[in-house]
PyMOL Python script that loads the backbone (N, CA, C, O; Angstrom):
from pymol import cmd

cmd.read_pdbstr("""\
ATOM      1  N   MET A   1       0.832  -1.262   0.023  1.00  0.00           N
ATOM      2  CA  MET A   1      -0.066   0.042   0.140  1.00  0.00           C
ATOM      3  C   MET A   1       0.884   1.278  -0.134  1.00  0.00           C
ATOM      4  O   MET A   1       0.670   2.191  -0.931  1.00  0.00           O
ATOM      5  N   CYS A   2       2.041   1.104   0.741  1.00  0.00           N
ATOM      6  CA  CYS A   2       2.896   2.274   0.642  1.00  0.00           C
ATOM      7  C   CYS A   2       3.620   2.617  -0.529  1.00  0.00           C
ATOM      8  O   CYS A   2       3.860   3.769  -0.892  1.00  0.00           O
ATOM      9  N   ASP A   3       4.033   1.342  -1.233  1.00  0.00           N
ATOM     10  CA  ASP A   3       4.782   1.479  -2.478  1.00  0.00           C
ATOM     11  C   ASP A   3       3.797   1.927  -3.691  1.00  0.00           C
ATOM     12  O   ASP A   3       4.155   2.502  -4.719  1.00  0.00           O
ATOM     13  N   ALA A   4       2.530   1.549  -3.356  1.00  0.00           N
ATOM     14  CA  ALA A   4       1.557   1.968  -4.585  1.00  0.00           C
ATOM     15  C   ALA A   4       1.085   3.333  -4.326  1.00  0.00           C
ATOM     16  O   ALA A   4       0.510   3.867  -5.274  1.00  0.00           O
ATOM     17  N   GLY A   5       1.209   4.030  -3.213  1.00  0.00           N
ATOM     18  CA  GLY A   5       0.775   5.388  -2.892  1.00  0.00           C
ATOM     19  C   GLY A   5      -0.715   5.389  -2.488  1.00  0.00           C
ATOM     20  O   GLY A   5      -1.450   6.347  -2.725  1.00  0.00           O
ATOM     21  N   VAL A   6      -1.164   4.139  -1.798  1.00  0.00           N
ATOM     22  CA  VAL A   6      -2.661   4.147  -1.587  1.00  0.00           C
ATOM     23  C   VAL A   6      -2.586   4.805  -0.107  1.00  0.00           C
ATOM     24  O   VAL A   6      -3.579   5.475   0.177  1.00  0.00           O
ATOM     25  N   VAL A   7      -1.718   4.737   0.745  1.00  0.00           N
ATOM     26  CA  VAL A   7      -1.729   5.484   1.854  1.00  0.00           C
ATOM     27  C   VAL A   7      -0.612   6.583   1.979  1.00  0.00           C
ATOM     28  O   VAL A   7       0.398   6.526   1.277  1.00  0.00           O
ATOM     29  N   THR A   8      -0.825   7.597   2.906  1.00  0.00           N
ATOM     30  CA  THR A   8       0.191   8.603   2.928  1.00  0.00           C
ATOM     31  C   THR A   8       0.941   8.358   3.994  1.00  0.00           C
ATOM     32  O   THR A   8       2.094   8.787   3.964  1.00  0.00           O
ATOM     33  N   ASP A   9       0.533   7.704   5.046  1.00  0.00           N
ATOM     34  CA  ASP A   9       1.351   7.351   6.379  1.00  0.00           C
ATOM     35  C   ASP A   9       1.552   5.802   6.377  1.00  0.00           C
ATOM     36  O   ASP A   9       0.587   5.039   6.326  1.00  0.00           O
ATOM     37  N   CYS A  10       2.706   5.415   6.428  1.00  0.00           N
ATOM     38  CA  CYS A  10       2.925   3.848   6.269  1.00  0.00           C
ATOM     39  C   CYS A  10       2.935   3.296   7.729  1.00  0.00           C
ATOM     40  O   CYS A  10       3.532   2.255   8.005  1.00  0.00           O
ATOM     41  N   SER A  11       2.305   3.973   8.579  1.00  0.00           N
ATOM     42  CA  SER A  11       2.132   3.310   9.977  1.00  0.00           C
ATOM     43  C   SER A  11       0.811   2.747   9.996  1.00  0.00           C
ATOM     44  O   SER A  11      -0.131   3.176   9.332  1.00  0.00           O
ATOM     45  N   PHE A  12       0.770   1.529  10.976  1.00  0.00           N
ATOM     46  CA  PHE A  12      -0.594   1.041  11.210  1.00  0.00           C
ATOM     47  C   PHE A  12      -0.649   0.704  12.706  1.00  0.00           C
ATOM     48  O   PHE A  12       0.384   0.756  13.372  1.00  0.00           O
ATOM     49  N   ALA A  13      -1.807   0.364  13.245  1.00  0.00           N
ATOM     50  CA  ALA A  13      -1.892   0.059  14.470  1.00  0.00           C
ATOM     51  C   ALA A  13      -2.981  -0.880  14.828  1.00  0.00           C
ATOM     52  O   ALA A  13      -4.009  -0.921  14.152  1.00  0.00           O
ATOM     53  N   PHE A  14      -2.788  -1.678  15.920  1.00  0.00           N
ATOM     54  CA  PHE A  14      -3.983  -2.606  16.209  1.00  0.00           C
ATOM     55  C   PHE A  14      -4.575  -2.100  17.455  1.00  0.00           C
ATOM     56  O   PHE A  14      -3.850  -1.504  18.251  1.00  0.00           O
ATOM     57  N   TYR A  15      -5.813  -2.279  17.698  1.00  0.00           N
ATOM     58  CA  TYR A  15      -6.434  -2.091  19.026  1.00  0.00           C
ATOM     59  C   TYR A  15      -7.350  -3.315  19.304  1.00  0.00           C
ATOM     60  O   TYR A  15      -8.283  -3.658  18.577  1.00  0.00           O
ATOM     61  N   ALA A  16      -6.972  -3.915  20.425  1.00  0.00           N
ATOM     62  CA  ALA A  16      -7.869  -4.981  20.796  1.00  0.00           C
ATOM     63  C   ALA A  16      -8.697  -4.661  21.975  1.00  0.00           C
ATOM     64  O   ALA A  16      -8.153  -4.159  22.958  1.00  0.00           O
ATOM     65  N   SER A  17     -10.059  -4.923  21.967  1.00  0.00           N
ATOM     66  CA  SER A  17     -10.946  -4.492  22.985  1.00  0.00           C
ATOM     67  C   SER A  17     -10.638  -5.401  24.027  1.00  0.00           C
ATOM     68  O   SER A  17     -10.005  -6.447  23.884  1.00  0.00           O
ATOM     69  N   LYS A  18     -11.232  -4.847  25.342  1.00  0.00           N
ATOM     70  CA  LYS A  18     -10.833  -5.626  26.537  1.00  0.00           C
ATOM     71  C   LYS A  18     -11.618  -7.030  26.574  1.00  0.00           C
ATOM     72  O   LYS A  18     -11.229  -7.972  27.264  1.00  0.00           O
ATOM     73  N   ASP A  19     -12.598  -7.066  25.876  1.00  0.00           N
ATOM     74  CA  ASP A  19     -13.504  -8.384  26.006  1.00  0.00           C
ATOM     75  C   ASP A  19     -13.197  -9.209  24.789  1.00  0.00           C
ATOM     76  O   ASP A  19     -13.637 -10.358  24.772  1.00  0.00           O
ATOM     77  N   GLY A  20     -12.522  -8.783  23.805  1.00  0.00           N
ATOM     78  CA  GLY A  20     -12.051  -9.537  22.662  1.00  0.00           C
ATOM     79  C   GLY A  20     -13.065  -9.893  21.607  1.00  0.00           C
ATOM     80  O   GLY A  20     -12.923 -10.662  20.657  1.00  0.00           O
ATOM     81  N   LYS A  21     -14.310  -9.053  22.026  1.00  0.00           N
ATOM     82  CA  LYS A  21     -15.388  -9.444  20.979  1.00  0.00           C
ATOM     83  C   LYS A  21     -15.849  -8.233  20.217  1.00  0.00           C
ATOM     84  O   LYS A  21     -16.042  -8.288  19.003  1.00  0.00           O
ATOM     85  N   ASP A  22     -16.024  -7.162  20.910  1.00  0.00           N
ATOM     86  CA  ASP A  22     -16.509  -6.053  19.867  1.00  0.00           C
ATOM     87  C   ASP A  22     -15.461  -4.730  20.080  1.00  0.00           C
ATOM     88  O   ASP A  22     -14.893  -4.397  21.121  1.00  0.00           O
ATOM     89  N   GLY A  23     -15.407  -4.198  18.972  1.00  0.00           N
ATOM     90  CA  GLY A  23     -14.543  -2.750  19.059  1.00  0.00           C
ATOM     91  C   GLY A  23     -13.148  -2.952  18.739  1.00  0.00           C
ATOM     92  O   GLY A  23     -12.429  -1.965  18.895  1.00  0.00           O
ATOM     93  N   SER A  24     -12.560  -4.118  18.286  1.00  0.00           N
ATOM     94  CA  SER A  24     -11.306  -4.214  17.995  1.00  0.00           C
ATOM     95  C   SER A  24     -11.143  -3.631  16.516  1.00  0.00           C
ATOM     96  O   SER A  24     -12.038  -3.512  15.679  1.00  0.00           O
ATOM     97  N   ALA A  25      -9.871  -3.313  16.396  1.00  0.00           N
ATOM     98  CA  ALA A  25      -9.662  -2.549  14.954  1.00  0.00           C
ATOM     99  C   ALA A  25      -8.298  -2.633  14.497  1.00  0.00           C
ATOM    100  O   ALA A  25      -7.355  -2.674  15.287  1.00  0.00           O
ATOM    101  N   LEU A  26      -8.151  -2.661  13.119  1.00  0.00           N
ATOM    102  CA  LEU A  26      -6.832  -2.534  12.680  1.00  0.00           C
ATOM    103  C   LEU A  26      -6.868  -1.306  11.799  1.00  0.00           C
ATOM    104  O   LEU A  26      -7.554  -1.282  10.777  1.00  0.00           O
ATOM    105  N   VAL A  27      -6.049  -0.181  12.239  1.00  0.00           N
ATOM    106  CA  VAL A  27      -6.112   0.960  11.602  1.00  0.00           C
ATOM    107  C   VAL A  27      -4.855   1.038  10.499  1.00  0.00           C
ATOM    108  O   VAL A  27      -3.723   0.695  10.840  1.00  0.00           O
ATOM    109  N   LEU A  28      -5.086   1.419   9.431  1.00  0.00           N
ATOM    110  CA  LEU A  28      -4.179   1.580   8.326  1.00  0.00           C
ATOM    111  C   LEU A  28      -4.066   3.075   8.055  1.00  0.00           C
ATOM    112  O   LEU A  28      -4.923   3.919   8.317  1.00  0.00           O
ATOM    113  N   ASP A  29      -2.783   3.286   7.446  1.00  0.00           N
ATOM    114  CA  ASP A  29      -2.568   4.838   7.109  1.00  0.00           C
ATOM    115  C   ASP A  29      -2.615   5.813   8.275  1.00  0.00           C
ATOM    116  O   ASP A  29      -3.210   6.891   8.264  1.00  0.00           O
ATOM    117  N   GLY A  30      -1.810   5.228   9.428  1.00  0.00           N
ATOM    118  CA  GLY A  30      -1.562   6.042  10.490  1.00  0.00           C
ATOM    119  C   GLY A  30      -2.101   5.391  11.711  1.00  0.00           C
ATOM    120  O   GLY A  30      -2.206   4.165  11.744  1.00  0.00           O
ATOM    121  N   VAL A  31      -2.451   6.140  12.723  1.00  0.00           N
ATOM    122  CA  VAL A  31      -2.939   5.692  14.068  1.00  0.00           C
ATOM    123  C   VAL A  31      -4.334   6.444  14.357  1.00  0.00           C
ATOM    124  O   VAL A  31      -4.636   7.505  13.810  1.00  0.00           O
ATOM    125  N   ASN A  32      -5.082   5.819  15.210  1.00  0.00           N
ATOM    126  CA  ASN A  32      -6.208   6.529  15.699  1.00  0.00           C
ATOM    127  C   ASN A  32      -6.114   6.963  17.223  1.00  0.00           C
ATOM    128  O   ASN A  32      -6.342   6.050  18.016  1.00  0.00           O
ATOM    129  N   PRO A  33      -5.808   8.241  17.780  1.00  0.00           N
ATOM    130  CA  PRO A  33      -5.556   8.445  19.042  1.00  0.00           C
ATOM    131  C   PRO A  33      -6.697   8.202  19.948  1.00  0.00           C
ATOM    132  O   PRO A  33      -6.564   8.254  21.171  1.00  0.00           O
ATOM    133  N   ALA A  34      -7.998   7.896  19.269  1.00  0.00           N
ATOM    134  CA  ALA A  34      -9.211   7.623  20.163  1.00  0.00           C
ATOM    135  C   ALA A  34      -8.913   6.221  20.811  1.00  0.00           C
ATOM    136  O   ALA A  34      -9.543   5.892  21.816  1.00  0.00           O
ATOM    137  N   TYR A  35      -7.987   5.404  20.274  1.00  0.00           N
ATOM    138  CA  TYR A  35      -7.702   4.090  20.881  1.00  0.00           C
ATOM    139  C   TYR A  35      -6.575   4.056  21.737  1.00  0.00           C
ATOM    140  O   TYR A  35      -6.241   2.948  22.157  1.00  0.00           O
ATOM    141  N   ALA A  36      -5.888   5.106  22.098  1.00  0.00           N
ATOM    142  CA  ALA A  36      -4.789   5.074  23.162  1.00  0.00           C
ATOM    143  C   ALA A  36      -4.706   6.274  24.037  1.00  0.00           C
ATOM    144  O   ALA A  36      -5.265   7.310  23.677  1.00  0.00           O
ATOM    145  N   ALA A  37      -4.022   6.212  25.211  1.00  0.00           N
ATOM    146  CA  ALA A  37      -3.808   7.423  25.911  1.00  0.00           C
ATOM    147  C   ALA A  37      -2.303   7.510  25.973  1.00  0.00           C
ATOM    148  O   ALA A  37      -1.542   6.544  26.013  1.00  0.00           O
ATOM    149  N   GLY A  38      -1.923   8.949  25.978  1.00  0.00           N
ATOM    150  CA  GLY A  38      -0.537   9.062  26.029  1.00  0.00           C
ATOM    151  C   GLY A  38       0.082   9.440  24.398  1.00  0.00           C
ATOM    152  O   GLY A  38      -0.607   9.640  23.399  1.00  0.00           O
ATOM    153  N   ALA A  39       1.416   9.460  24.486  1.00  0.00           N
ATOM    154  CA  ALA A  39       2.068   9.756  23.287  1.00  0.00           C
ATOM    155  C   ALA A  39       2.291   8.346  22.531  1.00  0.00           C
ATOM    156  O   ALA A  39       2.132   7.307  23.172  1.00  0.00           O
ATOM    157  N   PHE A  40       2.594   8.313  21.409  1.00  0.00           N
ATOM    158  CA  PHE A  40       2.879   7.167  20.450  1.00  0.00           C
ATOM    159  C   PHE A  40       4.482   7.016  20.552  1.00  0.00           C
ATOM    160  O   PHE A  40       5.171   8.025  20.709  1.00  0.00           O
ATOM    161  N   THR A  41       4.977   5.921  20.473  1.00  0.00           N
ATOM    162  CA  THR A  41       6.253   5.692  20.275  1.00  0.00           C
ATOM    163  C   THR A  41       6.530   4.769  19.234  1.00  0.00           C
ATOM    164  O   THR A  41       6.065   3.631  19.296  1.00  0.00           O
ATOM    165  N   TYR A  42       7.289   5.164  18.212  1.00  0.00           N
ATOM    166  CA  TYR A  42       7.453   4.471  16.987  1.00  0.00           C
ATOM    167  C   TYR A  42       8.951   3.505  17.141  1.00  0.00           C
ATOM    168  O   TYR A  42       9.965   3.938  17.689  1.00  0.00           O
ATOM    169  N   HIS A  43       8.837   2.279  16.598  1.00  0.00           N
ATOM    170  CA  HIS A  43      10.072   1.484  16.595  1.00  0.00           C
ATOM    171  C   HIS A  43      10.240   0.890  15.364  1.00  0.00           C
ATOM    172  O   HIS A  43       9.275   0.310  14.867  1.00  0.00           O
ATOM    173  N   ASP A  44      11.441   0.938  14.700  1.00  0.00           N
ATOM    174  CA  ASP A  44      11.578   0.029  13.392  1.00  0.00           C
ATOM    175  C   ASP A  44      11.766  -1.333  13.849  1.00  0.00           C
ATOM    176  O   ASP A  44      12.265  -1.684  14.917  1.00  0.00           O
ATOM    177  N   ILE A  45      11.288  -2.090  12.876  1.00  0.00           N
ATOM    178  CA  ILE A  45      11.402  -3.525  12.885  1.00  0.00           C
ATOM    179  C   ILE A  45      12.889  -3.882  12.607  1.00  0.00           C
ATOM    180  O   ILE A  45      13.578  -3.096  11.958  1.00  0.00           O
ATOM    181  N   ILE A  46      13.391  -5.027  13.073  1.00  0.00           N
ATOM    182  CA  ILE A  46      14.748  -5.249  12.635  1.00  0.00           C
ATOM    183  C   ILE A  46      14.820  -6.508  11.904  1.00  0.00           C
ATOM    184  O   ILE A  46      15.912  -7.047  11.719  1.00  0.00           O
ATOM    185  N   SER A  47      13.545  -7.101  11.404  1.00  0.00           N
ATOM    186  CA  SER A  47      13.468  -8.111  10.534  1.00  0.00           C
ATOM    187  C   SER A  47      12.068  -8.206  10.036  1.00  0.00           C
ATOM    188  O   SER A  47      11.123  -7.901  10.763  1.00  0.00           O
ATOM    189  N   GLU A  48      11.914  -8.625   8.801  1.00  0.00           N
ATOM    190  CA  GLU A  48      10.622  -8.718   8.294  1.00  0.00           C
ATOM    191  C   GLU A  48      10.073 -10.185   8.546  1.00  0.00           C
ATOM    192  O   GLU A  48       9.115 -10.595   7.891  1.00  0.00           O
ATOM    193  N   THR A  49      10.585 -10.828   9.334  1.00  0.00           N
ATOM    194  CA  THR A  49      10.145 -12.167   9.423  1.00  0.00           C
ATOM    195  C   THR A  49       9.051 -12.509  10.645  1.00  0.00           C
ATOM    196  O   THR A  49       8.219 -13.411  10.548  1.00  0.00           O
ATOM    197  N   TYR A  50       9.181 -11.724  11.694  1.00  0.00           N
ATOM    198  CA  TYR A  50       8.189 -12.017  12.697  1.00  0.00           C
ATOM    199  C   TYR A  50       8.010 -10.698  13.700  1.00  0.00           C
ATOM    200  O   TYR A  50       7.759 -10.789  14.901  1.00  0.00           O
ATOM    201  N   TRP A  51       8.186  -9.485  12.984  1.00  0.00           N
ATOM    202  CA  TRP A  51       7.954  -8.347  13.809  1.00  0.00           C
ATOM    203  C   TRP A  51       8.844  -8.059  15.015  1.00  0.00           C
ATOM    204  O   TRP A  51       8.376  -7.410  15.951  1.00  0.00           O
ATOM    205  N   PRO A  52      10.123  -8.512  15.046  1.00  0.00           N
ATOM    206  CA  PRO A  52      10.980  -8.328  16.060  1.00  0.00           C
ATOM    207  C   PRO A  52      11.254  -6.772  16.165  1.00  0.00           C
ATOM    208  O   PRO A  52      11.360  -6.049  15.174  1.00  0.00           O
ATOM    209  N   VAL A  53      11.351  -6.358  17.413  1.00  0.00           N
ATOM    210  CA  VAL A  53      11.888  -4.970  17.718  1.00  0.00           C
ATOM    211  C   VAL A  53      12.848  -4.885  18.736  1.00  0.00           C
ATOM    212  O   VAL A  53      12.853  -5.728  19.633  1.00  0.00           O
ATOM    213  N   ASN A  54      13.790  -3.826  18.703  1.00  0.00           N
ATOM    214  CA  ASN A  54      14.795  -3.781  19.814  1.00  0.00           C
ATOM    215  C   ASN A  54      14.038  -3.540  21.096  1.00  0.00           C
ATOM    216  O   ASN A  54      13.041  -2.821  21.026  1.00  0.00           O
ATOM    217  N   LEU A  55      14.374  -4.032  22.213  1.00  0.00           N
ATOM    218  CA  LEU A  55      13.550  -3.894  23.437  1.00  0.00           C
ATOM    219  C   LEU A  55      14.619  -3.669  24.598  1.00  0.00           C
ATOM    220  O   LEU A  55      15.563  -4.447  24.738  1.00  0.00           O
ATOM    221  N   GLN A  56      14.435  -2.634  25.371  1.00  0.00           N
ATOM    222  CA  GLN A  56      15.324  -2.458  26.399  1.00  0.00           C
ATOM    223  C   GLN A  56      14.659  -2.552  27.914  1.00  0.00           C
ATOM    224  O   GLN A  56      15.189  -3.090  28.887  1.00  0.00           O
ATOM    225  N   THR A  57      13.561  -1.995  27.880  1.00  0.00           N
ATOM    226  CA  THR A  57      12.828  -1.917  29.276  1.00  0.00           C
ATOM    227  C   THR A  57      11.336  -2.238  28.920  1.00  0.00           C
ATOM    228  O   THR A  57      10.807  -1.821  27.889  1.00  0.00           O
ATOM    229  N   VAL A  58      10.750  -2.948  29.777  1.00  0.00           N
ATOM    230  CA  VAL A  58       9.271  -3.005  29.658  1.00  0.00           C
ATOM    231  C   VAL A  58       8.655  -2.519  31.169  1.00  0.00           C
ATOM    232  O   VAL A  58       9.145  -2.984  32.198  1.00  0.00           O
ATOM    233  N   GLU A  59       7.758  -1.735  31.200  1.00  0.00           N
ATOM    234  CA  GLU A  59       7.191  -1.277  32.267  1.00  0.00           C
ATOM    235  C   GLU A  59       5.624  -1.949  32.477  1.00  0.00           C
ATOM    236  O   GLU A  59       4.794  -1.816  31.578  1.00  0.00           O
ATOM    237  N   THR A  60       5.341  -2.577  33.564  1.00  0.00           N
ATOM    238  CA  THR A  60       4.033  -3.056  33.703  1.00  0.00           C
ATOM    239  C   THR A  60       3.606  -2.753  35.172  1.00  0.00           C
ATOM    240  O   THR A  60       4.247  -3.160  36.141  1.00  0.00           O
ATOM    241  N   ALA A  61       2.448  -1.989  35.257  1.00  0.00           N
ATOM    242  CA  ALA A  61       1.657  -1.794  36.597  1.00  0.00           C
ATOM    243  C   ALA A  61       2.903  -1.065  37.488  1.00  0.00           C
ATOM    244  O   ALA A  61       3.113  -1.387  38.657  1.00  0.00           O
ATOM    245  N   GLY A  62       3.593  -0.178  36.872  1.00  0.00           N
ATOM    246  CA  GLY A  62       4.687   0.563  37.626  1.00  0.00           C
ATOM    247  C   GLY A  62       6.078  -0.189  37.948  1.00  0.00           C
ATOM    248  O   GLY A  62       6.999   0.405  38.507  1.00  0.00           O
ATOM    249  N   SER A  63       6.145  -1.287  37.627  1.00  0.00           N
ATOM    250  CA  SER A  63       7.360  -2.028  37.726  1.00  0.00           C
ATOM    251  C   SER A  63       8.083  -2.139  36.396  1.00  0.00           C
ATOM    252  O   SER A  63       7.500  -2.468  35.363  1.00  0.00           O
ATOM    253  N   LYS A  64       9.453  -1.833  36.467  1.00  0.00           N
ATOM    254  CA  LYS A  64      10.311  -1.801  35.296  1.00  0.00           C
ATOM    255  C   LYS A  64      11.072  -3.140  35.207  1.00  0.00           C
ATOM    256  O   LYS A  64      11.552  -3.682  36.203  1.00  0.00           O
ATOM    257  N   HIS A  65      11.156  -3.639  33.969  1.00  0.00           N
ATOM    258  CA  HIS A  65      11.801  -5.080  33.798  1.00  0.00           C
ATOM    259  C   HIS A  65      12.907  -4.715  32.643  1.00  0.00           C
ATOM    260  O   HIS A  65      12.572  -4.142  31.606  1.00  0.00           O
ATOM    261  N   THR A  66      14.094  -5.056  32.892  1.00  0.00           N
ATOM    262  CA  THR A  66      15.279  -4.811  32.057  1.00  0.00           C
ATOM    263  C   THR A  66      15.859  -6.097  31.551  1.00  0.00           C
ATOM    264  O   THR A  66      15.454  -7.219  31.858  1.00  0.00           O
ATOM    265  N   GLY A  67      16.800  -5.830  30.785  1.00  0.00           N
ATOM    266  CA  GLY A  67      17.678  -7.285  30.433  1.00  0.00           C
ATOM    267  C   GLY A  67      17.207  -7.782  28.955  1.00  0.00           C
ATOM    268  O   GLY A  67      17.753  -8.783  28.490  1.00  0.00           O
ATOM    269  N   PHE A  68      16.235  -7.122  28.231  1.00  0.00           N
ATOM    270  CA  PHE A  68      15.819  -7.685  27.169  1.00  0.00           C
ATOM    271  C   PHE A  68      16.741  -7.298  25.880  1.00  0.00           C
ATOM    272  O   PHE A  68      17.300  -6.203  25.804  1.00  0.00           O
ATOM    273  N   LYS A  69      16.832  -8.186  24.992  1.00  0.00           N
ATOM    274  CA  LYS A  69      17.661  -7.651  23.677  1.00  0.00           C
ATOM    275  C   LYS A  69      16.522  -7.413  22.610  1.00  0.00           C
ATOM    276  O   LYS A  69      16.609  -6.435  21.867  1.00  0.00           O
ATOM    277  N   GLN A  70      15.517  -8.233  22.521  1.00  0.00           N
ATOM    278  CA  GLN A  70      14.527  -8.219  21.351  1.00  0.00           C
ATOM    279  C   GLN A  70      13.199  -8.476  21.962  1.00  0.00           C
ATOM    280  O   GLN A  70      13.133  -9.171  22.976  1.00  0.00           O
ATOM    281  N   GLY A  71      12.157  -7.976  21.430  1.00  0.00           N
ATOM    282  CA  GLY A  71      10.734  -8.241  21.591  1.00  0.00           C
ATOM    283  C   GLY A  71      10.186  -8.577  20.308  1.00  0.00           C
ATOM    284  O   GLY A  71      10.740  -8.287  19.248  1.00  0.00           O
ATOM    285  N   VAL A  72       8.985  -9.250  20.417  1.00  0.00           N
ATOM    286  CA  VAL A  72       8.286  -9.690  19.250  1.00  0.00           C
ATOM    287  C   VAL A  72       6.883  -9.225  19.346  1.00  0.00           C
ATOM    288  O   VAL A  72       6.238  -9.544  20.345  1.00  0.00           O
ATOM    289  N   VAL A  73       6.298  -8.449  18.344  1.00  0.00           N
ATOM    290  CA  VAL A  73       4.942  -8.068  18.415  1.00  0.00           C
ATOM    291  C   VAL A  73       4.187  -9.059  17.473  1.00  0.00           C
ATOM    292  O   VAL A  73       4.418  -9.164  16.268  1.00  0.00           O
ATOM    293  N   ASP A  74       3.319  -9.724  18.123  1.00  0.00           N
ATOM    294  CA  ASP A  74       2.718 -10.831  17.399  1.00  0.00           C
ATOM    295  C   ASP A  74       1.151 -10.436  17.252  1.00  0.00           C
ATOM    296  O   ASP A  74       0.328 -10.647  18.142  1.00  0.00           O
ATOM    297  N   SER A  75       0.888  -9.897  16.133  1.00  0.00           N
ATOM    298  CA  SER A  75      -0.353  -9.212  15.983  1.00  0.00           C
ATOM    299  C   SER A  75      -1.480 -10.327  15.616  1.00  0.00           C
ATOM    300  O   SER A  75      -2.633  -9.976  15.367  1.00  0.00           O
ATOM    301  N   GLY A  76      -1.134 -11.501  15.599  1.00  0.00           N
ATOM    302  CA  GLY A  76      -2.210 -12.640  15.577  1.00  0.00           C
ATOM    303  C   GLY A  76      -2.610 -13.136  16.724  1.00  0.00           C
ATOM    304  O   GLY A  76      -3.458 -14.028  16.736  1.00  0.00           O
ATOM    305  N   THR A  77      -2.052 -12.627  17.907  1.00  0.00           N
ATOM    306  CA  THR A  77      -2.429 -12.925  19.158  1.00  0.00           C
ATOM    307  C   THR A  77      -2.376 -11.767  20.137  1.00  0.00           C
ATOM    308  O   THR A  77      -2.022 -10.667  19.713  1.00  0.00           O
ATOM    309  N   SER A  78      -2.650 -11.899  21.213  1.00  0.00           N
ATOM    310  CA  SER A  78      -2.358 -10.856  22.227  1.00  0.00           C
ATOM    311  C   SER A  78      -1.162 -10.781  23.064  1.00  0.00           C
ATOM    312  O   SER A  78      -1.093 -10.225  24.160  1.00  0.00           O
ATOM    313  N   LEU A  79      -0.286 -11.353  22.484  1.00  0.00           N
ATOM    314  CA  LEU A  79       1.240 -11.481  22.925  1.00  0.00           C
ATOM    315  C   LEU A  79       2.193 -10.420  22.591  1.00  0.00           C
ATOM    316  O   LEU A  79       2.216  -9.979  21.442  1.00  0.00           O
ATOM    317  N   LEU A  80       2.900 -10.019  23.402  1.00  0.00           N
ATOM    318  CA  LEU A  80       4.121  -9.161  23.349  1.00  0.00           C
ATOM    319  C   LEU A  80       5.077 -10.022  24.043  1.00  0.00           C
ATOM    320  O   LEU A  80       4.857 -10.301  25.222  1.00  0.00           O
ATOM    321  N   VAL A  81       6.177 -10.504  23.410  1.00  0.00           N
ATOM    322  CA  VAL A  81       7.095 -11.411  24.090  1.00  0.00           C
ATOM    323  C   VAL A  81       8.545 -10.833  24.027  1.00  0.00           C
ATOM    324  O   VAL A  81       9.066 -10.406  22.997  1.00  0.00           O
ATOM    325  N   GLY A  82       9.085 -10.870  25.169  1.00  0.00           N
ATOM    326  CA  GLY A  82      10.567 -10.343  25.244  1.00  0.00           C
ATOM    327  C   GLY A  82      11.490 -11.667  25.659  1.00  0.00           C
ATOM    328  O   GLY A  82      12.708 -11.553  25.792  1.00  0.00           O
TER     329      GLY A  82
END
""", "prot")
cmd.dss("prot")
cmd.show_as("cartoon", "prot")
cmd.util.cbc("prot")
cmd.orient("prot")
């Protein structure tokens, strides 16, 4: 879509609703700020095989976890793996 000029912003985003039934979305041609709180952070993928990204710190519920080298964004599930 980017190469063909169909979209102007080659970013995309996934939103998964809390119950997994209604309201989930795939947003092409950018992001929809209605689906997120706070600022967006963009990361380059380091391979086109399985959406790996460089990962340094993960923060969950106020706790920081470090020591990661890569993380994988799996858009086919609800997993983010470090």
